[in-house]
Backbone as XML, in Angstrom:
<?xml version="1.0"?>
<chain id="A" units="angstrom">
  <residue number="1" name="MET">
    <atom name="N" x="0.846" y="-1.182" z="0.000"/>
    <atom name="CA" x="0.000" y="0.000" z="0.000"/>
    <atom name="C" x="0.886" y="1.238" z="0.000"/>
  </residue>
  <residue number="2" name="ILE">
    <atom name="N" x="0.651" y="2.121" z="-0.938"/>
    <atom name="CA" x="1.347" y="3.406" z="-0.961"/>
    <atom name="C" x="0.516" y="4.384" z="-0.142"/>
  </residue>
  <residue number="3" name="ILE">
    <atom name="N" x="1.143" y="5.010" z="0.829"/>
    <atom name="CA" x="0.423" y="5.883" z="1.754"/>
    <atom name="C" x="0.709" y="7.336" z="1.418"/>
  </residue>
  <residue number="4" name="ASP">
    <atom name="N" x="-0.357" y="8.100" z="1.215"/>
    <atom name="CA" x="-0.250" y="9.540" z="0.998"/>
    <atom name="C" x="-0.429" y="10.218" z="2.351"/>
  </residue>
  <residue number="5" name="PRO">
    <atom name="N" x="0.618" y="10.863" z="2.878"/>
    <atom name="CA" x="0.522" y="11.447" z="4.215"/>
    <atom name="C" x="-0.475" y="12.602" z="4.319"/>
  </residue>
  <residue number="6" name="LYS">
    <atom name="N" x="-0.915" y="13.152" z="3.186"/>
    <atom name="CA" x="-1.869" y="14.266" z="3.205"/>
    <atom name="C" x="-3.319" y="13.802" z="3.087"/>
  </residue>
  <residue number="7" name="ARG">
    <atom name="N" x="-3.519" y="12.511" z="2.924"/>
    <atom name="CA" x="-4.859" y="11.963" z="2.716"/>
    <atom name="C" x="-5.392" y="11.342" z="4.001"/>
  </residue>
  <residue number="8" name="PHE">
    <atom name="N" x="-6.697" y="11.248" z="4.108"/>
    <atom name="CA" x="-7.332" y="10.522" z="5.203"/>
    <atom name="C" x="-7.860" y="9.203" z="4.648"/>
  </residue>
  <residue number="9" name="TYR">
    <atom name="N" x="-7.746" y="8.143" z="5.437"/>
    <atom name="CA" x="-8.136" y="6.804" z="5.016"/>
    <atom name="C" x="-9.286" y="6.289" z="5.865"/>
  </residue>
  <residue number="10" name="SER">
    <atom name="N" x="-10.217" y="5.599" z="5.222"/>
    <atom name="CA" x="-11.308" y="4.977" z="5.969"/>
    <atom name="C" x="-10.752" y="3.789" z="6.749"/>
  </residue>
  <residue number="11" name="ILE">
    <atom name="N" x="-11.484" y="3.368" z="7.732"/>
    <atom name="CA" x="-11.042" y="2.241" z="8.545"/>
    <atom name="C" x="-10.906" y="0.983" z="7.691"/>
  </residue>
  <residue number="12" name="LYS">
    <atom name="N" x="-11.838" y="0.752" z="6.795"/>
    <atom name="CA" x="-11.766" y="-0.440" z="5.943"/>
    <atom name="C" x="-10.529" y="-0.422" z="5.055"/>
  </residue>
  <residue number="13" name="GLU">
    <atom name="N" x="-10.074" y="0.755" z="4.631"/>
    <atom name="CA" x="-8.896" y="0.843" z="3.772"/>
    <atom name="C" x="-7.604" y="0.461" z="4.479"/>
  </residue>
  <residue number="14" name="VAL">
    <atom name="N" x="-7.537" y="0.646" z="5.780"/>
    <atom name="CA" x="-6.271" y="0.424" z="6.483"/>
    <atom name="C" x="-6.109" y="-0.974" z="7.071"/>
  </residue>
  <residue number="15" name="ILE">
    <atom name="N" x="-7.142" y="-1.806" z="6.969"/>
    <atom name="CA" x="-7.076" y="-3.173" z="7.479"/>
    <atom name="C" x="-6.283" y="-4.038" z="6.496"/>
  </residue>
  <residue number="16" name="THR">
    <atom name="N" x="-5.392" y="-4.875" z="6.997"/>
    <atom name="CA" x="-4.524" y="-5.698" z="6.158"/>
    <atom name="C" x="-5.298" y="-6.539" z="5.146"/>
  </residue>
  <residue number="17" name="LYS">
    <atom name="N" x="-6.402" y="-7.123" z="5.547"/>
    <atom name="CA" x="-7.142" y="-7.989" z="4.624"/>
    <atom name="C" x="-7.688" y="-7.217" z="3.425"/>
  </residue>
  <residue number="18" name="ASN">
    <atom name="N" x="-7.765" y="-5.897" z="3.531"/>
    <atom name="CA" x="-8.215" y="-5.056" z="2.426"/>
    <atom name="C" x="-7.046" y="-4.365" z="1.727"/>
  </residue>
  <residue number="19" name="GLY">
    <atom name="N" x="-5.820" y="-4.800" z="2.025"/>
    <atom name="CA" x="-4.642" y="-4.212" z="1.397"/>
    <atom name="C" x="-3.983" y="-3.103" z="2.193"/>
  </residue>
  <residue number="20" name="GLY">
    <atom name="N" x="-4.462" y="-2.860" z="3.400"/>
    <atom name="CA" x="-3.903" y="-1.816" z="4.244"/>
    <atom name="C" x="-2.733" y="-2.315" z="5.075"/>
  </residue>
  <residue number="21" name="ILE">
    <atom name="N" x="-2.350" y="-1.528" z="6.090"/>
    <atom name="CA" x="-1.160" y="-1.872" z="6.872"/>
    <atom name="C" x="-1.454" y="-2.319" z="8.303"/>
  </residue>
  <residue number="22" name="LEU">
    <atom name="N" x="-2.696" y="-2.177" z="8.760"/>
    <atom name="CA" x="-2.997" y="-2.555" z="10.145"/>
    <atom name="C" x="-3.455" y="-4.009" z="10.209"/>
  </residue>
  <residue number="23" name="PRO">
    <atom name="N" x="-2.658" y="-4.879" z="10.839"/>
    <atom name="CA" x="-2.993" y="-6.305" z="10.885"/>
    <atom name="C" x="-3.948" y="-6.655" z="12.029"/>
  </residue>
  <residue number="24" name="ILE">
    <atom name="N" x="-5.020" y="-5.856" z="12.164"/>
    <atom name="CA" x="-6.006" y="-6.103" z="13.214"/>
    <atom name="C" x="-7.404" y="-5.997" z="12.605"/>
  </residue>
  <residue number="25" name="SER">
    <atom name="N" x="-8.392" y="-6.404" z="13.354"/>
    <atom name="CA" x="-9.766" y="-6.393" z="12.861"/>
    <atom name="C" x="-10.348" y="-4.982" z="12.885"/>
  </residue>
  <residue number="26" name="THR">
    <atom name="N" x="-11.451" y="-4.842" z="12.175"/>
    <atom name="CA" x="-12.160" y="-3.565" z="12.154"/>
    <atom name="C" x="-12.592" y="-3.175" z="13.565"/>
  </residue>
  <residue number="27" name="THR">
    <atom name="N" x="-13.083" y="-4.141" z="14.315"/>
    <atom name="CA" x="-13.510" y="-3.884" z="15.693"/>
    <atom name="C" x="-12.338" y="-3.398" z="16.540"/>
  </residue>
  <residue number="28" name="ALA">
    <atom name="N" x="-11.171" y="-3.999" z="16.359"/>
    <atom name="CA" x="-9.988" y="-3.582" z="17.123"/>
    <atom name="C" x="-9.584" y="-2.159" z="16.769"/>
  </residue>
  <residue number="29" name="VAL">
    <atom name="N" x="-9.731" y="-1.779" z="15.501"/>
    <atom name="CA" x="-9.413" y="-0.403" z="15.095"/>
    <atom name="C" x="-10.370" y="0.569" z="15.776"/>
  </residue>
  <residue number="30" name="TYR">
    <atom name="N" x="-11.663" y="0.267" z="15.738"/>
    <atom name="CA" x="-12.640" y="1.138" z="16.406"/>
    <atom name="C" x="-12.334" y="1.258" z="17.904"/>
  </residue>
  <residue number="31" name="ASN">
    <atom name="N" x="-11.990" y="0.150" z="18.542"/>
    <atom name="CA" x="-11.661" y="0.184" z="19.972"/>
    <atom name="C" x="-10.413" y="1.016" z="20.237"/>
  </residue>
  <residue number="32" name="ALA">
    <atom name="N" x="-9.390" y="0.884" z="19.379"/>
    <atom name="CA" x="-8.155" y="1.661" z="19.548"/>
    <atom name="C" x="-8.425" y="3.151" z="19.345"/>
  </residue>
  <residue number="33" name="ILE">
    <atom name="N" x="-9.300" y="3.483" z="18.417"/>
    <atom name="CA" x="-9.666" y="4.891" z="18.202"/>
    <atom name="C" x="-10.387" y="5.425" z="19.433"/>
  </residue>
  <residue number="34" name="LYS">
    <atom name="N" x="-11.312" y="4.641" z="19.954"/>
    <atom name="CA" x="-12.075" y="5.044" z="21.141"/>
    <atom name="C" x="-11.158" y="5.285" z="22.337"/>
  </residue>
  <residue number="35" name="LYS">
    <atom name="N" x="-10.104" y="4.458" z="22.464"/>
    <atom name="CA" x="-9.150" y="4.600" z="23.570"/>
    <atom name="C" x="-8.106" y="5.681" z="23.310"/>
  </residue>
  <residue number="36" name="GLY">
    <atom name="N" x="-8.080" y="6.244" z="22.109"/>
    <atom name="CA" x="-7.105" y="7.277" z="21.778"/>
    <atom name="C" x="-5.766" y="6.729" z="21.316"/>
  </residue>
  <residue number="37" name="GLN">
    <atom name="N" x="-5.689" y="5.442" z="21.023"/>
    <atom name="CA" x="-4.440" y="4.826" z="20.592"/>
    <atom name="C" x="-4.169" y="5.056" z="19.104"/>
  </residue>
  <residue number="38" name="ILE">
    <atom name="N" x="-5.213" y="5.279" z="18.337"/>
    <atom name="CA" x="-5.089" y="5.600" z="16.911"/>
    <atom name="C" x="-5.775" y="6.937" z="16.701"/>
  </residue>
  <residue number="39" name="PRO">
    <atom name="N" x="-5.062" y="7.919" z="16.139"/>
    <atom name="CA" x="-5.689" y="9.221" z="15.897"/>
    <atom name="C" x="-6.728" y="9.114" z="14.779"/>
  </residue>
  <residue number="40" name="SER">
    <atom name="N" x="-7.775" y="9.918" z="14.877"/>
    <atom name="CA" x="-8.808" y="9.884" z="13.848"/>
    <atom name="C" x="-9.501" y="11.243" z="13.773"/>
  </residue>
  <residue number="41" name="LYS">
    <atom name="N" x="-10.201" y="11.430" z="12.670"/>
    <atom name="CA" x="-11.031" y="12.617" z="12.459"/>
    <atom name="C" x="-12.360" y="12.136" z="11.907"/>
  </residue>
  <residue number="42" name="GLU">
    <atom name="N" x="-13.413" y="12.817" z="12.260"/>
    <atom name="CA" x="-14.706" y="12.511" z="11.657"/>
    <atom name="C" x="-14.918" y="13.491" z="10.523"/>
  </residue>
  <residue number="43" name="LEU">
    <atom name="N" x="-15.037" y="12.964" z="9.312"/>
    <atom name="CA" x="-15.227" y="13.782" z="8.122"/>
    <atom name="C" x="-16.501" y="13.342" z="7.424"/>
  </residue>
  <residue number="44" name="PHE">
    <atom name="N" x="-17.447" y="14.244" z="7.309"/>
    <atom name="CA" x="-18.716" y="13.958" z="6.635"/>
    <atom name="C" x="-19.401" y="12.719" z="7.216"/>
  </residue>
  <residue number="45" name="GLY">
    <atom name="N" x="-19.328" y="12.582" z="8.527"/>
    <atom name="CA" x="-19.984" y="11.475" z="9.209"/>
    <atom name="C" x="-19.220" y="10.160" z="9.199"/>
  </residue>
  <residue number="46" name="ARG">
    <atom name="N" x="-18.000" y="10.169" z="8.677"/>
    <atom name="CA" x="-17.186" y="8.942" z="8.623"/>
    <atom name="C" x="-15.930" y="9.139" z="9.463"/>
  </residue>
  <residue number="47" name="ILE">
    <atom name="N" x="-15.516" y="8.083" z="10.133"/>
    <atom name="CA" x="-14.279" y="8.132" z="10.900"/>
    <atom name="C" x="-13.122" y="7.817" z="9.955"/>
  </residue>
  <residue number="48" name="CYS">
    <atom name="N" x="-12.129" y="8.698" z="9.941"/>
    <atom name="CA" x="-10.982" y="8.536" z="9.049"/>
    <atom name="C" x="-9.683" y="8.639" z="9.828"/>
  </residue>
  <residue number="49" name="ILE">
    <atom name="N" x="-8.661" y="7.956" z="9.317"/>
    <atom name="CA" x="-7.341" y="7.929" z="9.949"/>
    <atom name="C" x="-6.373" y="8.722" z="9.069"/>
  </residue>
  <residue number="50" name="PRO">
    <atom name="N" x="-5.601" y="9.643" z="9.654"/>
    <atom name="CA" x="-4.672" y="10.452" z="8.856"/>
    <atom name="C" x="-3.559" y="9.612" z="8.231"/>
  </residue>
  <residue number="51" name="GLY">
    <atom name="N" x="-3.263" y="9.904" z="6.974"/>
    <atom name="CA" x="-2.204" y="9.200" z="6.262"/>
    <atom name="C" x="-0.841" y="9.403" z="6.896"/>
  </residue>
  <residue number="52" name="GLY">
    <atom name="N" x="-0.608" y="10.568" z="7.485"/>
    <atom name="CA" x="0.667" y="10.822" z="8.150"/>
    <atom name="C" x="0.928" y="9.841" z="9.279"/>
  </residue>
  <residue number="53" name="TYR">
    <atom name="N" x="-0.118" y="9.504" z="10.030"/>
    <atom name="CA" x="0.008" y="8.522" z="11.105"/>
    <atom name="C" x="0.338" y="7.153" z="10.525"/>
  </residue>
  <residue number="54" name="LEU">
    <atom name="N" x="-0.362" y="6.771" z="9.459"/>
    <atom name="CA" x="-0.135" y="5.467" z="8.840"/>
    <atom name="C" x="1.271" y="5.368" z="8.255"/>
  </residue>
  <residue number="55" name="GLN">
    <atom name="N" x="1.734" y="6.465" z="7.664"/>
    <atom name="CA" x="3.086" y="6.467" z="7.090"/>
    <atom name="C" x="4.126" y="6.297" z="8.200"/>
  </residue>
  <residue number="56" name="ALA">
    <atom name="N" x="3.966" y="7.023" z="9.301"/>
    <atom name="CA" x="4.896" y="6.897" z="10.424"/>
    <atom name="C" x="4.870" y="5.485" z="11.001"/>
  </residue>
  <residue number="57" name="LEU">
    <atom name="N" x="3.692" y="4.903" z="11.073"/>
    <atom name="CA" x="3.552" y="3.540" z="11.576"/>
    <atom name="C" x="4.262" y="2.546" z="10.663"/>
  </residue>
  <residue number="58" name="ALA">
    <atom name="N" x="4.094" y="2.723" z="9.354"/>
    <atom name="CA" x="4.743" y="1.827" z="8.389"/>
    <atom name="C" x="6.264" y="1.977" z="8.438"/>
  </residue>
  <residue number="59" name="GLU">
    <atom name="N" x="6.754" y="3.210" z="8.576"/>
    <atom name="CA" x="8.197" y="3.444" z="8.659"/>
    <atom name="C" x="8.774" y="2.838" z="9.930"/>
  </residue>
  <residue number="60" name="GLU">
    <atom name="N" x="8.033" y="2.960" z="11.025"/>
    <atom name="CA" x="8.476" y="2.372" z="12.295"/>
    <atom name="C" x="8.554" y="0.851" z="12.183"/>
  </residue>
  <residue number="61" name="ALA">
    <atom name="N" x="7.554" y="0.263" z="11.559"/>
    <atom name="CA" x="7.534" y="-1.193" z="11.395"/>
    <atom name="C" x="8.677" y="-1.663" z="10.494"/>
  </residue>
  <residue number="62" name="SER">
    <atom name="N" x="8.990" y="-0.904" z="9.455"/>
    <atom name="CA" x="10.057" y="-1.309" z="8.542"/>
    <atom name="C" x="11.420" y="-1.181" z="9.199"/>
  </residue>
  <residue number="63" name="SER">
    <atom name="N" x="11.552" y="-0.315" z="10.188"/>
    <atom name="CA" x="12.840" y="-0.167" z="10.873"/>
    <atom name="C" x="13.131" y="-1.396" z="11.750"/>
  </residue>
  <residue number="64" name="PHE">
    <atom name="N" x="12.083" y="-2.102" z="12.170"/>
    <atom name="CA" x="12.276" y="-3.313" z="12.968"/>
    <atom name="C" x="12.760" y="-4.470" z="12.098"/>
  </residue>
  <residue number="65" name="THR">
    <atom name="N" x="12.360" y="-4.476" z="10.840"/>
    <atom name="CA" x="12.708" y="-5.578" z="9.959"/>
    <atom name="C" x="14.062" y="-5.380" z="9.285"/>
  </residue>
  <residue number="66" name="ALA">
    <atom name="N" x="14.589" y="-4.170" z="9.338"/>
    <atom name="CA" x="15.864" y="-3.885" z="8.664"/>
    <atom name="C" x="17.050" y="-4.362" z="9.466"/>
  </residue>
</chain>
């Protein structure tokens, strides 16, 4: 997945089974957002995750594998 840090992503887009980078369930993402562990914004009635956060998360994960 190529992540645009200026874009917001829907929860379904960021789940691994849909080609995203978060290897957790949709329910786990909602719970993490509720707890403040994943930043989010509500845009037009939809919960979205900032691309900048996803990019930082992907870079952090790749540093562990290097």
